[in-house]
N, CA, C and O atoms as a GROMACS GRO file, in nm:
protein
  552
    1MET      N    1   0.096  -0.097   0.066
    1MET     CA    2  -0.003  -0.017  -0.043
    1MET      C    3   0.097   0.121   0.024
    1MET      O    4   0.162   0.124   0.129
    2SER      N    5   0.072   0.263  -0.120
    2SER     CA    6   0.110   0.399  -0.082
    2SER      C    7   0.096   0.478  -0.002
    2SER      O    8  -0.008   0.543   0.006
    3LYS      N    9   0.210   0.493   0.088
    3LYS     CA   10   0.108   0.614   0.063
    3LYS      C   11   0.069   0.740  -0.009
    3LYS      O   12   0.077   0.767  -0.128
    4LYS      N   13  -0.003   0.856   0.157
    4LYS     CA   14  -0.107   0.919   0.030
    4LYS      C   15  -0.014   1.046   0.068
    4LYS      O   16  -0.020   1.092   0.182
    5ILE      N   17   0.080   1.107  -0.041
    5ILE     CA   18   0.152   1.228  -0.063
    5ILE      C   19   0.048   1.344  -0.007
    5ILE      O   20  -0.071   1.348  -0.038
    6ALA      N   21   0.126   1.458   0.100
    6ALA     CA   22  -0.052   1.535   0.120
    6ALA      C   23  -0.025   1.659   0.038
    6ALA      O   24   0.080   1.719   0.016
    7ASP      N   25  -0.163   1.683  -0.006
    7ASP     CA   26  -0.192   1.838  -0.085
    7ASP      C   27  -0.044   1.964  -0.116
    7ASP      O   28   0.021   2.002  -0.213
    8SER      N   29  -0.046   1.981  -0.033
    8SER     CA   30   0.128   2.065   0.028
    8SER      C   31   0.223   2.033   0.014
    8SER      O   32   0.300   2.126  -0.011
    9VAL      N   33   0.266   1.937   0.016
    9VAL     CA   34   0.414   1.869  -0.054
    9VAL      C   35   0.364   1.916  -0.223
    9VAL      O   36   0.402   2.019  -0.280
   10ILE      N   37   0.262   1.800  -0.287
   10ILE     CA   38   0.215   1.804  -0.441
   10ILE      C   39   0.247   1.991  -0.444
   10ILE      O   40   0.350   2.024  -0.503
   11ILE      N   41   0.166   2.099  -0.385
   11ILE     CA   42   0.165   2.226  -0.467
   11ILE      C   43   0.346   2.287  -0.409
   11ILE      O   44   0.366   2.400  -0.453
   12SER      N   45   0.394   2.265  -0.375
   12SER     CA   46   0.536   2.272  -0.290
   12SER      C   47   0.582   2.251  -0.400
   12SER      O   48   0.690   2.303  -0.427
   13ALA      N   49   0.510   2.164  -0.506
   13ALA     CA   50   0.660   2.127  -0.637
   13ALA      C   51   0.629   2.180  -0.722
   13ALA      O   52   0.722   2.239  -0.778
   14LEU      N   53   0.476   2.200  -0.794
   14LEU     CA   54   0.412   2.210  -0.930
   14LEU      C   55   0.494   2.417  -0.920
   14LEU      O   56   0.538   2.474  -1.020
   15LEU      N   57   0.489   2.495  -0.741
   15LEU     CA   58   0.515   2.577  -0.730
   15LEU      C   59   0.662   2.603  -0.801
   15LEU      O   60   0.697   2.673  -0.896
   16ARG      N   61   0.711   2.540  -0.737
   16ARG     CA   62   0.896   2.514  -0.763
   16ARG      C   63   0.892   2.483  -0.924
   16ARG      O   64   0.911   2.573  -1.006
   17CYS      N   65   0.872   2.376  -0.955
   17CYS     CA   66   0.960   2.310  -1.070
   17CYS      C   67   0.818   2.389  -1.211
   17CYS      O   68   0.705   2.436  -1.192
   18GLY      N   69   0.885   2.373  -1.314
   18GLY     CA   70   0.821   2.469  -1.443
   18GLY      C   71   0.742   2.335  -1.508
   18GLY      O   72   0.725   2.361  -1.627
   19THR      N   73   0.695   2.218  -1.480
   19THR     CA   74   0.593   2.090  -1.530
   19THR      C   75   0.525   2.044  -1.400
   19THR      O   76   0.548   2.053  -1.280
   20GLN      N   77   0.444   1.999  -1.467
   20GLN     CA   78   0.387   1.850  -1.379
   20GLN      C   79   0.488   1.761  -1.363
   20GLN      O   80   0.514   1.745  -1.244
   21GLU      N   81   0.588   1.665  -1.475
   21GLU     CA   82   0.625   1.560  -1.483
   21GLU      C   83   0.710   1.597  -1.346
   21GLU      O   84   0.721   1.541  -1.237
   22GLU      N   85   0.783   1.756  -1.420
   22GLU     CA   86   0.958   1.782  -1.323
   22GLU      C   87   0.867   1.804  -1.193
   22GLU      O   88   0.943   1.749  -1.114
   23ALA      N   89   0.766   1.842  -1.119
   23ALA     CA   90   0.710   1.794  -0.982
   23ALA      C   91   0.705   1.688  -0.904
   23ALA      O   92   0.747   1.638  -0.800
   24ALA      N   93   0.616   1.672  -1.028
   24ALA     CA   94   0.617   1.451  -1.021
   24ALA      C   95   0.744   1.436  -0.983
   24ALA      O   96   0.786   1.486  -0.878
   25LYS      N   97   0.822   1.361  -1.071
   25LYS     CA   98   0.972   1.316  -1.057
   25LYS      C   99   1.012   1.364  -0.890
   25LYS      O  100   1.053   1.294  -0.797
   26SER      N  101   0.984   1.500  -0.894
   26SER     CA  102   1.076   1.581  -0.769
   26SER      C  103   1.042   1.539  -0.625
   26SER      O  104   1.097   1.559  -0.517
   27ILE      N  105   0.941   1.480  -0.663
   27ILE     CA  106   0.878   1.416  -0.479
   27ILE      C  107   0.881   1.245  -0.478
   27ILE      O  108   0.880   1.161  -0.388
   28GLY      N  109   0.883   1.241  -0.604
   28GLY     CA  110   0.891   1.045  -0.626
   28GLY      C  111   0.745   1.044  -0.672
   28GLY      O  112   0.700   0.930  -0.660
   29ILE      N  113   0.651   1.138  -0.724
   29ILE     CA  114   0.527   1.003  -0.744
   29ILE      C  115   0.519   1.025  -0.896
   29ILE      O  116   0.610   1.086  -0.952
   30SER      N  117   0.377   0.963  -0.988
   30SER     CA  118   0.379   0.961  -1.124
   30SER      C  119   0.335   1.038  -1.127
   30SER      O  120   0.255   1.061  -1.037
   31PRO      N  121   0.354   1.138  -1.236
   31PRO     CA  122   0.280   1.323  -1.321
   31PRO      C  123   0.122   1.232  -1.266
   31PRO      O  124   0.085   1.267  -1.154
   32GLN      N  125   0.034   1.124  -1.334
   32GLN     CA  126  -0.074   1.139  -1.323
   32GLN      C  127  -0.128   1.154  -1.177
   32GLN      O  128  -0.235   1.201  -1.139
   33THR      N  129  -0.007   1.090  -1.092
   33THR     CA  130  -0.074   1.180  -0.925
   33THR      C  131  -0.164   1.289  -0.956
   33THR      O  132  -0.284   1.320  -0.958
   34ILE      N  133  -0.028   1.338  -0.981
   34ILE     CA  134  -0.086   1.512  -1.004
   34ILE      C  135  -0.202   1.543  -1.130
   34ILE      O  136  -0.257   1.652  -1.149
   35VAL      N  137  -0.217   1.455  -1.185
   35VAL     CA  138  -0.333   1.556  -1.271
   35VAL      C  139  -0.423   1.477  -1.188
   35VAL      O  140  -0.529   1.527  -1.152
   36ASN      N  141  -0.392   1.353  -1.153
   36ASN     CA  142  -0.546   1.311  -1.036
   36ASN      C  143  -0.623   1.467  -0.989
   36ASN      O  144  -0.706   1.555  -1.013
   37ARG      N  145  -0.502   1.405  -0.892
   37ARG     CA  146  -0.527   1.582  -0.755
   37ARG      C  147  -0.576   1.696  -0.792
   37ARG      O  148  -0.641   1.763  -0.712
   38MET      N  149  -0.546   1.755  -0.975
   38MET     CA  150  -0.570   1.912  -0.973
   38MET      C  151  -0.710   1.842  -1.017
   38MET      O  152  -0.779   1.943  -1.023
   39LYS      N  153  -0.825   1.701  -1.062
   39LYS     CA  154  -0.897   1.712  -1.087
   39LYS      C  155  -0.992   1.781  -0.957
   39LYS      O  156  -1.114   1.773  -0.974
   40LYS      N  157  -0.968   1.814  -0.894
   40LYS     CA  158  -1.065   1.744  -0.712
   40LYS      C  159  -1.050   1.913  -0.717
   40LYS      O  160  -0.939   1.958  -0.744
   41PRO      N  161  -1.167   2.012  -0.691
   41PRO     CA  162  -1.148   2.103  -0.672
   41PRO      C  163  -1.054   2.137  -0.509
   41PRO      O  164  -0.958   2.212  -0.528
   42ASP      N  165  -1.068   2.103  -0.397
   42ASP     CA  166  -1.069   2.117  -0.298
   42ASP      C  167  -0.854   2.181  -0.350
   42ASP      O  168  -0.796   2.288  -0.329
   43PHE      N  169  -0.809   2.053  -0.417
   43PHE     CA  170  -0.653   2.087  -0.401
   43PHE      C  171  -0.654   2.183  -0.510
   43PHE      O  172  -0.535   2.208  -0.492
   44MET      N  173  -0.689   2.270  -0.620
   44MET     CA  174  -0.727   2.338  -0.751
   44MET      C  175  -0.743   2.466  -0.606
   44MET      O  176  -0.666   2.534  -0.539
   45LYS      N  177  -0.860   2.447  -0.613
   45LYS     CA  178  -0.813   2.622  -0.446
   45LYS      C  179  -0.693   2.641  -0.434
   45LYS      O  180  -0.616   2.717  -0.494
   46GLN      N  181  -0.662   2.482  -0.261
   46GLN     CA  182  -0.589   2.518  -0.221
   46GLN      C  183  -0.434   2.574  -0.290
   46GLN      O  184  -0.363   2.663  -0.244
   47TYR      N  185  -0.407   2.477  -0.437
   47TYR     CA  186  -0.297   2.536  -0.578
   47TYR      C  187  -0.357   2.722  -0.639
   47TYR      O  188  -0.300   2.826  -0.672
   48HIS      N  189  -0.400   2.707  -0.635
   48HIS     CA  190  -0.471   2.864  -0.636
   48HIS      C  191  -0.475   2.978  -0.567
   48HIS      O  192  -0.470   3.077  -0.640
   49GLU      N  193  -0.484   3.010  -0.417
   49GLU     CA  194  -0.430   3.019  -0.320
   49GLU      C  195  -0.280   3.025  -0.282
   49GLU      O  196  -0.225   3.117  -0.221
   50ALA      N  197  -0.245   2.953  -0.310
   50ALA     CA  198  -0.073   2.918  -0.325
   50ALA      C  199   0.027   2.963  -0.406
   50ALA      O  200   0.147   2.988  -0.393
   51GLN      N  201  -0.103   2.971  -0.546
   51GLN     CA  202  -0.004   3.091  -0.637
   51GLN      C  203  -0.025   3.215  -0.621
   51GLN      O  204   0.060   3.296  -0.657
   52ASN      N  205  -0.142   3.251  -0.567
   52ASN     CA  206  -0.202   3.423  -0.581
   52ASN      C  207  -0.058   3.438  -0.441
   52ASN      O  208   0.040   3.510  -0.425
   53GLU      N  209  -0.115   3.340  -0.378
   53GLU     CA  210   0.004   3.450  -0.178
   53GLU      C  211   0.194   3.384  -0.315
   53GLU      O  212   0.300   3.440  -0.286
   54LEU      N  213   0.195   3.343  -0.363
   54LEU     CA  214   0.385   3.368  -0.434
   54LEU      C  215   0.397   3.491  -0.508
   54LEU      O  216   0.492   3.564  -0.534
   55LEU      N  217   0.255   3.494  -0.540
   55LEU     CA  218   0.240   3.646  -0.660
   55LEU      C  219   0.267   3.769  -0.538
   55LEU      O  220   0.365   3.836  -0.504
   56ARG      N  221   0.151   3.760  -0.501
   56ARG     CA  222   0.139   3.878  -0.386
   56ARG      C  223   0.316   3.880  -0.312
   56ARG      O  224   0.383   3.983  -0.304
   57GLY      N  225   0.361   3.750  -0.268
   57GLY     CA  226   0.564   3.844  -0.189
   57GLY      C  227   0.574   3.871  -0.296
   57GLY      O  228   0.564   3.993  -0.304
   58THR      N  229   0.599   3.796  -0.454
   58THR     CA  230   0.709   3.875  -0.560
   58THR      C  231   0.637   3.994  -0.583
   58THR      O  232   0.729   4.072  -0.605
   59THR      N  233   0.504   4.075  -0.594
   59THR     CA  234   0.476   4.197  -0.609
   59THR      C  235   0.545   4.258  -0.428
   59THR      O  236   0.627   4.349  -0.446
   60ARG      N  237   0.528   4.230  -0.298
   60ARG     CA  238   0.573   4.297  -0.235
   60ARG      C  239   0.801   4.344  -0.237
   60ARG      O  240   0.885   4.411  -0.177
   61ARG      N  241   0.787   4.263  -0.334
   61ARG     CA  242   0.977   4.179  -0.344
   61ARG      C  243   0.987   4.323  -0.383
   61ARG      O  244   1.048   4.416  -0.329
   62LEU      N  245   0.908   4.318  -0.493
   62LEU     CA  246   0.956   4.369  -0.665
   62LEU      C  247   0.899   4.535  -0.578
   62LEU      O  248   0.981   4.626  -0.564
   63ALA      N  249   0.752   4.548  -0.526
   63ALA     CA  250   0.742   4.706  -0.451
   63ALA      C  251   0.895   4.798  -0.382
   63ALA      O  252   0.956   4.900  -0.413
   64ASN      N  253   0.905   4.712  -0.294
   64ASN     CA  254   1.056   4.748  -0.245
   64ASN      C  255   1.141   4.746  -0.314
   64ASN      O  256   1.191   4.858  -0.308
   65ALA      N  257   1.217   4.661  -0.412
   65ALA     CA  258   1.337   4.727  -0.456
   65ALA      C  259   1.293   4.824  -0.568
   65ALA      O  260   1.382   4.891  -0.620
   66ASN      N  261   1.152   4.842  -0.616
   66ASN     CA  262   1.150   4.954  -0.682
   66ASN      C  263   1.210   5.153  -0.568
   66ASN      O  264   1.268   5.255  -0.604
   67ALA      N  265   1.154   5.111  -0.444
   67ALA     CA  266   1.240   5.220  -0.401
   67ALA      C  267   1.391   5.254  -0.407
   67ALA      O  268   1.442   5.366  -0.420
   68GLN      N  269   1.454   5.128  -0.395
   68GLN     CA  270   1.635   5.155  -0.378
   68GLN      C  271   1.628   5.187  -0.575
   68GLN      O  272   1.698   5.277  -0.619
   69SER      N  273   1.543   5.108  -0.666
   69SER     CA  274   1.666   5.152  -0.785
   69SER      C  275   1.611   5.276  -0.828
   69SER      O  276   1.665   5.342  -0.916
   70ILE      N  277   1.455   5.330  -0.742
   70ILE     CA  278   1.477   5.515  -0.794
   70ILE      C  279   1.576   5.571  -0.674
   70ILE      O  280   1.608   5.650  -0.762
   71ASP      N  281   1.609   5.587  -0.625
   71ASP     CA  282   1.686   5.561  -0.566
   71ASP      C  283   1.814   5.598  -0.617
   71ASP      O  284   1.857   5.713  -0.609
   72LEU      N  285   1.865   5.519  -0.661
   72LEU     CA  286   2.010   5.465  -0.724
   72LEU      C  287   2.033   5.589  -0.863
   72LEU      O  288   2.129   5.664  -0.873
   73LEU      N  289   1.882   5.579  -0.988
   73LEU     CA  290   1.884   5.643  -1.051
   73LEU      C  291   1.903   5.776  -1.028
   73LEU      O  292   1.966   5.844  -1.108
   74ILE      N  293   1.851   5.826  -0.914
   74ILE     CA  294   1.835   5.946  -0.890
   74ILE      C  295   2.007   6.000  -0.866
   74ILE      O  296   2.055   6.094  -0.930
   75ASP      N  297   2.090   5.913  -0.752
   75ASP     CA  298   2.207   5.946  -0.745
   75ASP      C  299   2.319   5.895  -0.855
   75ASP      O  300   2.440   5.890  -0.830
   76VAL      N  301   2.271   5.866  -0.954
   76VAL     CA  302   2.330   5.878  -1.086
   76VAL      C  303   2.303   5.960  -1.177
   76VAL      O  304   2.374   5.969  -1.277
   77LEU      N  305   2.182   6.043  -1.156
   77LEU     CA  306   2.188   6.160  -1.237
   77LEU      C  307   2.256   6.234  -1.183
   77LEU      O  308   2.346   6.283  -1.252
   78ASN      N  309   2.246   6.271  -1.057
   78ASN     CA  310   2.232   6.452  -0.985
   78ASN      C  311   2.456   6.403  -0.905
   78ASN      O  312   2.513   6.467  -0.817
   79ASP      N  313   2.513   6.280  -0.981
   79ASP     CA  314   2.635   6.247  -1.007
   79ASP      C  315   2.713   6.355  -1.116
   79ASP      O  316   2.705   6.345  -1.238
   80PRO      N  317   2.781   6.447  -1.051
   80PRO     CA  318   2.848   6.508  -1.180
   80PRO      C  319   2.966   6.418  -1.271
   80PRO      O  320   2.980   6.391  -1.390
   81GLU      N  321   3.043   6.389  -1.141
   81GLU     CA  322   3.164   6.315  -1.208
   81GLU      C  323   3.125   6.177  -1.285
   81GLU      O  324   3.208   6.097  -1.330
   82GLN      N  325   2.996   6.165  -1.291
   82GLN     CA  326   2.943   6.060  -1.424
   82GLN      C  327   2.918   6.119  -1.579
   82GLN      O  328   2.896   6.228  -1.632
   83ASN      N  329   2.932   6.011  -1.610
   83ASN     CA  330   2.898   6.048  -1.838
   83ASN      C  331   2.799   6.133  -1.861
   83ASN      O  332   2.716   6.120  -1.772
   84VAL      N  333   2.771   6.205  -1.930
   84VAL     CA  334   2.674   6.333  -1.986
   84VAL      C  335   2.609   6.170  -2.043
   84VAL      O  336   2.512   6.131  -1.979
   85ARG      N  337   2.633   6.123  -2.101
   85ARG     CA  338   2.545   6.067  -2.186
   85ARG      C  339   2.507   5.897  -2.005
   85ARG      O  340   2.436   5.802  -1.973
   86VAL      N  341   2.539   5.921  -1.994
   86VAL     CA  342   2.459   5.783  -1.889
   86VAL      C  343   2.395   5.841  -1.830
   86VAL      O  344   2.300   5.774  -1.790
   87ARG      N  345   2.394   6.015  -1.773
   87ARG     CA  346   2.293   6.106  -1.727
   87ARG      C  347   2.176   6.112  -1.773
   87ARG      O  348   2.073   6.112  -1.707
   88VAL      N  349   2.193   6.122  -1.973
   88VAL     CA  350   2.123   6.193  -1.963
   88VAL      C  351   2.033   6.040  -1.977
   88VAL      O  352   1.932   6.022  -1.910
   89GLY      N  353   2.069   5.972  -2.040
   89GLY     CA  354   1.988   5.828  -2.109
   89GLY      C  355   1.902   5.780  -1.939
   89GLY      O  356   1.799   5.713  -1.948
   90VAL      N  357   1.967   5.829  -1.760
   90VAL     CA  358   1.903   5.809  -1.667
   90VAL      C  359   1.785   5.880  -1.658
   90VAL      O  360   1.678   5.828  -1.624
   91ALA      N  361   1.803   6.036  -1.697
   91ALA     CA  362   1.743   6.138  -1.674
   91ALA      C  363   1.598   6.050  -1.759
   91ALA      O  364   1.499   6.008  -1.697
   92ASN      N  365   1.624   6.037  -1.944
   92ASN     CA  366   1.490   5.976  -1.963
   92ASN      C  367   1.475   5.833  -1.913
   92ASN      O  368   1.411   5.773  -1.999
   93ASP      N  369   1.499   5.772  -1.836
   93ASP     CA  370   1.449   5.650  -1.808
   93ASP      C  371   1.316   5.702  -1.671
   93ASP      O  372   1.211   5.640  -1.658
   94ILE      N  373   1.359   5.840  -1.573
   94ILE     CA  374   1.324   5.871  -1.499
   94ILE      C  375   1.208   5.929  -1.552
   94ILE      O  376   1.099   5.898  -1.503
   95LEU      N  377   1.216   6.027  -1.664
   95LEU     CA  378   1.121   6.111  -1.735
   95LEU      C  379   0.970   5.954  -1.793
   95LEU      O  380   0.850   5.954  -1.764
   96ARG      N  381   1.048   5.850  -1.873
   96ARG     CA  382   0.949   5.766  -1.962
   96ARG      C  383   0.898   5.737  -1.766
   96ARG      O  384   0.836   5.828  -1.711
   97LEU      N  385   0.924   5.643  -1.707
   97LEU     CA  386   0.919   5.610  -1.540
   97LEU      C  387   0.783   5.667  -1.494
   97LEU      O  388   0.682   5.611  -1.452
   98SER      N  389   0.806   5.765  -1.510
   98SER     CA  390   0.680   5.887  -1.452
   98SER      C  391   0.622   5.949  -1.481
   98SER      O  392   0.571   6.038  -1.413
   99ARG      N  393   0.592   5.912  -1.685
   99ARG     CA  394   0.474   5.921  -1.737
   99ARG      C  395   0.409   5.738  -1.738
   99ARG      O  396   0.298   5.697  -1.770
  100ASP      N  397   0.446   5.716  -1.723
  100ASP     CA  398   0.435   5.515  -1.692
  100ASP      C  399   0.333   5.539  -1.584
  100ASP      O  400   0.212   5.546  -1.606
  101PHE      N  401   0.417   5.558  -1.411
  101PHE     CA  402   0.336   5.545  -1.307
  101PHE      C  403   0.177   5.674  -1.361
  101PHE      O  404   0.058   5.644  -1.354
  102THR      N  405   0.229   5.798  -1.406
  102THR     CA  406   0.101   5.886  -1.427
  102THR      C  407   0.012   5.816  -1.490
  102THR      O  408  -0.105   5.796  -1.455
  103MET      N  409   0.088   5.761  -1.626
  103MET     CA  410  -0.105   5.650  -1.677
  103MET      C  411  -0.155   5.575  -1.616
  103MET      O  412  -0.276   5.595  -1.604
  104LEU      N  413  -0.103   5.457  -1.546
  104LEU     CA  414  -0.157   5.391  -1.413
  104LEU      C  415  -0.167   5.483  -1.308
  104LEU      O  416  -0.128   5.432  -1.204
  105ASP      N  417  -0.191   5.559  -1.298
  105ASP     CA  418  -0.230   5.602  -1.140
  105ASP      C  419  -0.372   5.680  -1.233
  105ASP      O  420  -0.464   5.716  -1.159
  106GLU      N  421  -0.393   5.707  -1.391
  106GLU     CA  422  -0.526   5.761  -1.429
  106GLU      C  423  -0.576   5.649  -1.445
  106GLU      O  424  -0.698   5.656  -1.429
  107ILE      N  425  -0.535   5.528  -1.474
  107ILE     CA  426  -0.617   5.426  -1.570
  107ILE      C  427  -0.705   5.360  -1.422
  107ILE      O  428  -0.821   5.318  -1.428
  108GLN      N  429  -0.614   5.362  -1.285
  108GLN     CA  430  -0.665   5.300  -1.144
  108GLN      C  431  -0.800   5.400  -1.140
  108GLN      O  432  -0.911   5.346  -1.137
  109ARG      N  433  -0.791   5.525  -1.139
  109ARG     CA  434  -0.861   5.627  -1.132
  109ARG      C  435  -1.036   5.623  -1.161
  109ARG      O  436  -1.148   5.614  -1.111
  110ARG      N  437  -0.964   5.638  -1.272
  110ARG     CA  438  -1.126   5.602  -1.393
  110ARG      C  439  -1.178   5.448  -1.335
  110ARG      O  440  -1.290   5.422  -1.289
  111LEU      N  441  -1.031   5.332  -1.356
  111LEU     CA  442  -1.136   5.232  -1.360
  111LEU      C  443  -1.214   5.208  -1.198
  111LEU      O  444  -1.315   5.139  -1.187
  112THR      N  445  -1.156   5.270  -1.095
  112THR     CA  446  -1.252   5.294  -0.974
  112THR      C  447  -1.390   5.395  -0.995
  112THR      O  448  -1.487   5.387  -0.920
  113VAL      N  449  -1.386   5.446  -1.056
  113VAL     CA  450  -1.493   5.580  -1.086
  113VAL      C  451  -1.597   5.491  -1.182
  113VAL      O  452  -1.716   5.521  -1.191
  114LEU      N  453  -1.547   5.397  -1.241
  114LEU     CA  454  -1.634   5.326  -1.288
  114LEU      C  455  -1.689   5.208  -1.236
  114LEU      O  456  -1.808   5.181  -1.244
  115GLU      N  457  -1.580   5.117  -1.168
  115GLU     CA  458  -1.659   5.080  -1.054
  115GLU      C  459  -1.816   5.116  -1.003
  115GLU      O  460  -1.924   5.062  -1.025
  116ASN      N  461  -1.764   5.259  -0.908
  116ASN     CA  462  -1.822   5.310  -0.875
  116ASN      C  463  -1.950   5.292  -0.883
  116ASN      O  464  -2.040   5.276  -0.801
  117ARG      N  465  -1.943   5.299  -1.021
  117ARG     CA  466  -2.094   5.339  -1.181
  117ARG      C  467  -2.202   5.234  -1.129
  117ARG      O  468  -2.323   5.251  -1.138
  118GLU      N  469  -2.138   5.117  -1.071
  118GLU     CA  470  -2.191   4.954  -1.076
  118GLU      C  471  -2.362   4.969  -1.140
  118GLU      O  472  -2.430   4.916  -1.228
  119ASN      N  473  -2.379   5.080  -1.031
  119ASN     CA  474  -2.528   5.067  -0.965
  119ASN      C  475  -2.661   5.169  -1.082
  119ASN      O  476  -2.784   5.171  -1.090
  120GLU      N  477  -2.553   5.234  -1.149
  120GLU     CA  478  -2.575   5.378  -1.203
  120GLU      C  479  -2.679   5.352  -1.316
  120GLU      O  480  -2.619   5.369  -1.422
  121PRO      N  481  -2.783   5.324  -1.336
  121PRO     CA  482  -2.895   5.292  -1.485
  121PRO      C  483  -2.785   5.311  -1.564
  121PRO      O  484  -2.690   5.388  -1.577
  122GLN      N  485  -2.849   5.182  -1.628
  122GLN     CA  486  -2.698   5.130  -1.785
  122GLN      C  487  -2.779   5.280  -1.870
  122GLN      O  488  -2.705   5.374  -1.844
  123GLU      N  489  -2.891   5.327  -1.952
  123GLU     CA  490  -2.891   5.369  -1.979
  123GLU      C  491  -2.797   5.485  -1.974
  123GLU      O  492  -2.725   5.512  -2.069
  124GLN      N  493  -2.798   5.564  -1.848
  124GLN     CA  494  -2.778   5.670  -1.752
  124GLN      C  495  -2.566   5.662  -1.835
  124GLN      O  496  -2.496   5.724  -1.916
  125MET      N  497  -2.560   5.577  -1.766
  125MET     CA  498  -2.412   5.516  -1.854
  125MET      C  499  -2.383   5.530  -1.955
  125MET      O  500  -2.266   5.562  -1.979
  126ILE      N  501  -2.446   5.519  -2.024
  126ILE     CA  502  -2.395   5.483  -2.248
  126ILE      C  503  -2.427   5.637  -2.223
  126ILE      O  504  -2.387   5.687  -2.328
  127GLN      N  505  -2.481   5.750  -2.138
  127GLN     CA  506  -2.528   5.876  -2.219
  127GLN      C  507  -2.338   5.966  -2.183
  127GLN      O  508  -2.270   6.062  -2.219
  128SER      N  509  -2.335   5.856  -2.098
  128SER     CA  510  -2.181   6.034  -2.016
  128SER      C  511  -2.099   5.896  -2.080
  128SER      O  512  -1.986   5.932  -2.116
  129TYR      N  513  -2.120   5.762  -2.103
  129TYR     CA  514  -1.961   5.824  -2.284
  129TYR      C  515  -2.028   5.788  -2.367
  129TYR      O  516  -2.028   5.665  -2.371
  130SER      N  517  -2.117   5.852  -2.472
  130SER     CA  518  -2.143   5.883  -2.542
  130SER      C  519  -2.019   5.937  -2.631
  130SER      O  520  -1.923   5.892  -2.570
  131TYR      N  521  -1.964   6.013  -2.750
  131TYR     CA  522  -1.916   6.035  -2.812
  131TYR      C  523  -2.011   6.166  -2.840
  131TYR      O  524  -2.129   6.155  -2.872
  132LYS      N  525  -1.916   6.348  -2.816
  132LYS     CA  526  -1.957   6.424  -2.772
  132LYS      C  527  -1.904   6.496  -2.846
  132LYS      O  528  -1.791   6.529  -2.811
  133PRO      N  529  -1.975   6.580  -3.040
  133PRO     CA  530  -1.861   6.640  -3.126
  133PRO      C  531  -1.855   6.741  -3.052
  133PRO      O  532  -1.925   6.771  -2.956
  134ILE      N  533  -1.758   6.803  -3.105
  134ILE     CA  534  -1.711   6.969  -3.064
  134ILE      C  535  -1.810   7.067  -3.176
  134ILE      O  536  -1.781   7.034  -3.291
  135ALA      N  537  -1.921   7.181  -3.172
  135ALA     CA  538  -1.956   7.187  -3.227
  135ALA      C  539  -1.931   7.309  -3.350
  135ALA      O  540  -2.009   7.379  -3.286
  136ASP      N  541  -1.903   7.372  -3.434
  136ASP     CA  542  -1.808   7.475  -3.531
  136ASP      C  543  -1.859   7.570  -3.484
  136ASP      O  544  -1.978   7.592  -3.460
  137THR      N  545  -1.720   7.666  -3.459
  137THR     CA  546  -1.778   7.777  -3.423
  137THR      C  547  -1.819   7.810  -3.512
  137THR      O  548  -1.941   7.818  -3.495
  138ASP      N  549  -1.769   7.862  -3.697
  138ASP     CA  550  -1.770   7.939  -3.791
  138ASP      C  551  -1.927   7.963  -3.781
  138ASP      O  552  -1.983   8.039  -3.860
   0.00000   0.00000   0.00000
């Protein structure tokens, strides 16, 4: 009689490895065992929760690195001993990043407004987004 491998062990292997086959091999089970386990809703719920937590952890690490990256860019930009081309490149990077973050912030703001309008009557919502040409002033 073979012993049952805990869901958490399989999920860890799946998150660590590139394929189901690699995950199965790394913990000494057949790939079919993983396929069978993935047919179970409770297992899939745990697996998706683990994937989401991994993604959240990665996002937190990247957010923390952002501050350091920005500080480094600003240090290079303000260093008079740096090559002028390097400083101009950094200045362009900062401007591009600033534009991108501003656009993302605006998109998020607009999305929030749209989500808040969820209970608004459909016709009123359509009218508020209808194209309104500018009248000729001739």
